[in-house]
Backbone as a chain_set.jsonl record, in Angstrom:
{"seq": "MTKTILGAAALLSITACLLAAALHFAGMLDAATFRAVFAAASAAWFITATGWESRRKR", "coords": {"N": [[-12.789, 9.349, -24.792], [-14.744, 10.871, -23.364], [-16.11, 9.389, -21.882], [-13.788, 8.855, -20.504], [-13.649, 10.715, -18.993], [-16.354, 11.08, -17.535], [-16.493, 8.691, -15.975], [-14.249, 9.398, -14.933], [-15.038, 11.529, -13.193], [-17.552, 10.048, -12.019], [-16.273, 8.637, -10.44], [-14.968, 10.096, -8.527], [-16.891, 11.786, -7.046], [-18.606, 9.381, -5.626], [-16.084, 8.872, -3.868], [-16.305, 11.811, -2.514], [-18.79, 11.553, -1.278], [-18.498, 8.699, 0.072], [-16.302, 10.206, 2.017], [-17.305, 11.821, 2.808], [-20.025, 11.095, 4.709], [-17.411, 9.581, 6.611], [-16.466, 11.757, 7.644], [-18.088, 13.008, 8.784], [-18.98, 10.846, 10.268], [-16.782, 11.026, 12.475], [-16.838, 13.346, 13.88], [-16.257, 15.875, 12.768], [-17.398, 17.506, 10.795], [-19.943, 19.355, 10.816], [-23.343, 18.488, 11.13], [-25.508, 19.62, 8.974], [-23.77, 20.671, 6.581], [-23.015, 18.181, 6.15], [-25.128, 17.557, 5.05], [-25.54, 19.306, 2.66], [-23.224, 18.508, 1.526], [-23.367, 15.536, 1.059], [-25.678, 15.351, -0.422], [-25.003, 17.22, -2.676], [-22.838, 15.717, -3.781], [-23.9, 13.231, -4.12], [-26.164, 13.706, -5.971], [-24.141, 13.944, -8.174], [-23.213, 11.928, -8.861], [-25.021, 9.995, -9.131], [-26.259, 10.952, -11.79], [-23.252, 11.196, -13.032], [-22.581, 8.464, -13.282], [-24.218, 7.418, -14.475], [-24.276, 8.505, -17.667], [-21.699, 7.72, -17.513], [-21.834, 4.7, -17.923], [-23.968, 4.519, -19.757], [-22.852, 4.671, -22.305], [-20.967, 2.813, -22.48], [-19.864, -0.003, -24.199], [-21.844, -2.772, -25.625]], "CA": [[-12.679, 10.656, -23.589], [-16.268, 11.862, -22.708], [-16.51, 7.896, -21.214], [-12.817, 8.654, -18.944], [-13.806, 12.074, -18.003], [-17.828, 10.935, -16.732], [-15.902, 7.577, -15.273], [-13.641, 10.387, -13.071], [-16.216, 12.041, -12.177], [-18.726, 9.804, -10.853], [-15.217, 7.678, -8.859], [-14.597, 11.693, -7.111], [-18.195, 11.979, -6.41], [-18.784, 8.322, -4.922], [-15.384, 9.589, -2.902], [-17.059, 12.936, -1.649], [-20.017, 10.892, -0.251], [-17.606, 8.375, 1.614], [-15.506, 11.247, 2.545], [-18.508, 13.173, 3.655], [-19.809, 10.165, 5.764], [-16.697, 8.823, 7.506], [-15.81, 12.938, 8.456], [-18.866, 13.142, 9.638], [-19.204, 9.783, 11.378], [-15.758, 11.547, 13.475], [-17.186, 14.382, 14.514], [-15.4, 16.87, 12.182], [-18.338, 17.775, 9.99], [-21.164, 19.524, 11.263], [-24.858, 17.666, 9.987], [-26.107, 20.597, 8.297], [-22.469, 20.998, 5.873], [-22.479, 16.446, 6.08], [-26.414, 16.621, 4.196], [-25.263, 19.513, 1.634], [-21.987, 17.863, 0.545], [-23.757, 14.66, 0.403], [-26.499, 16.045, -1.419], [-24.479, 17.406, -4.185], [-22.024, 14.701, -4.096], [-24.887, 11.961, -4.723], [-26.595, 14.185, -7.14], [-23.322, 13.852, -9.002], [-22.765, 10.286, -8.224], [-26.022, 9.873, -10.438], [-25.42, 12.473, -13.082], [-22.063, 11.048, -14.034], [-22.446, 7.022, -13.503], [-25.739, 6.949, -15.42], [-23.646, 9.288, -18.302], [-20.504, 7.14, -17.976], [-22.817, 3.312, -17.811], [-25.02, 4.64, -21.26], [-21.018, 4.707, -22.965], [-20.691, 1.318, -22.469], [-19.932, -1.202, -25.017], [-22.791, -3.532, -25.481]], "C": [[-13.804, 10.517, -23.07], [-16.416, 10.296, -21.486], [-15.424, 8.465, -20.243], [-13.277, 10.039, -18.166], [-15.185, 11.739, -16.851], [-17.346, 10.012, -15.958], [-15.268, 8.438, -14.562], [-14.323, 10.653, -11.946], [-17.077, 11.509, -10.972], [-17.055, 8.934, -10.014], [-15.072, 8.836, -8.112], [-15.757, 11.83, -6.553], [-18.569, 10.679, -5.804], [-17.463, 8.786, -3.431], [-15.389, 10.635, -1.995], [-18.032, 11.718, -0.701], [-19.174, 9.877, 0.805], [-17.266, 8.904, 2.388], [-16.383, 11.882, 3.994], [-18.605, 12.449, 5.295], [-19.267, 9.754, 6.893], [-16.123, 10.127, 7.992], [-17.041, 13.163, 10.302], [-19.218, 12.003, 11.455], [-17.703, 10.156, 12.898], [-15.9, 12.387, 14.282], [-17.178, 15.881, 14.268], [-16.327, 17.393, 10.641], [-19.238, 17.93, 10.54], [-22.329, 18.701, 10.253], [-25.433, 18.626, 9.264], [-25.07, 20.613, 6.938], [-22.638, 19.562, 5.531], [-23.721, 16.843, 4.889], [-25.743, 17.341, 2.982], [-24.323, 18.69, 0.578], [-22.317, 16.398, -0.078], [-25.059, 14.627, -0.707], [-26.256, 16.187, -2.954], [-23.865, 15.865, -4.665], [-23.028, 12.968, -4.741], [-25.573, 11.981, -5.954], [-25.629, 13.88, -8.656], [-23.237, 12.831, -9.372], [-24.103, 9.755, -9.65], [-25.897, 10.294, -11.91], [-24.459, 11.466, -13.788], [-22.147, 9.229, -14.476], [-23.754, 6.105, -14.539], [-24.926, 7.22, -17.214], [-22.414, 7.878, -18.593], [-21.472, 5.55, -17.684], [-23.324, 3.426, -19.597], [-23.577, 4.738, -22.307], [-20.418, 3.237, -23.043], [-20.986, 0.418, -22.986], [-20.091, -2.048, -24.969], [-22.16, -4.415, -26.168]], "O": [[-13.777, 9.844, -22.04], [-16.845, 10.423, -20.339], [-15.85, 8.654, -19.104], [-13.219, 10.261, -16.956], [-15.14, 12.029, -15.656], [-17.694, 10.296, -14.812], [-15.599, 8.425, -13.376], [-14.378, 10.4, -10.742], [-17.318, 11.907, -9.832], [-17.117, 8.798, -8.792], [-15.038, 8.644, -6.896], [-15.693, 12.035, -5.341], [-19.299, 11.132, -4.922], [-17.832, 8.973, -2.272], [-14.759, 10.625, -0.938], [-17.769, 11.239, 0.402], [-19.119, 10.076, 2.018], [-17.556, 8.589, 3.542], [-16.276, 12.173, 5.186], [-18.027, 12.691, 6.355], [-19.885, 9.53, 7.934], [-15.22, 9.948, 8.809], [-17.021, 13.299, 11.525], [-19.455, 12.144, 12.655], [-17.718, 9.62, 14.006], [-15.286, 12.402, 15.349], [-17.671, 16.798, 14.926], [-15.756, 17.585, 9.567], [-19.767, 16.915, 10.994], [-22.234, 18.404, 9.063], [-26.292, 17.996, 8.647], [-25.794, 20.545, 5.945], [-22.387, 19.452, 4.331], [-23.418, 16.496, 3.748], [-25.29, 16.578, 2.128], [-24.498, 18.354, -0.594], [-21.897, 15.981, -1.157], [-25.183, 13.854, -1.658], [-26.795, 15.71, -3.953], [-24.262, 15.122, -5.563], [-22.739, 12.046, -5.504], [-25.72, 11.074, -6.773], [-26.068, 13.674, -9.788], [-23.158, 12.765, -10.599], [-23.905, 9.295, -10.775], [-25.396, 9.754, -12.896], [-24.723, 10.964, -14.881], [-21.881, 8.768, -15.586], [-24.02, 4.993, -14.993], [-24.969, 6.263, -17.987], [-22.322, 7.233, -19.638], [-21.823, 5.747, -16.521], [-23.071, 2.583, -20.458], [-23.984, 5.024, -23.433], [-19.463, 2.823, -23.702], [-22.01, -0.209, -22.715], [-19.23, -2.789, -24.495], [-22.673, -5.513, -26.382]]}, "num_chains": 1, "name": "protein.A"}
């Protein structure tokens, strides 16, 4: 259960990173907002992906 939640959170956070970059490139997101969103989503990605991977069966 925890692995599924962490996996979903990791997927959402990496999607937020990609979406923020695309919106900034398209001119729909200013630089300050892009930096804030990207920083938060990147931190969430590293935290959740690490937790997700640590629960992988070996």
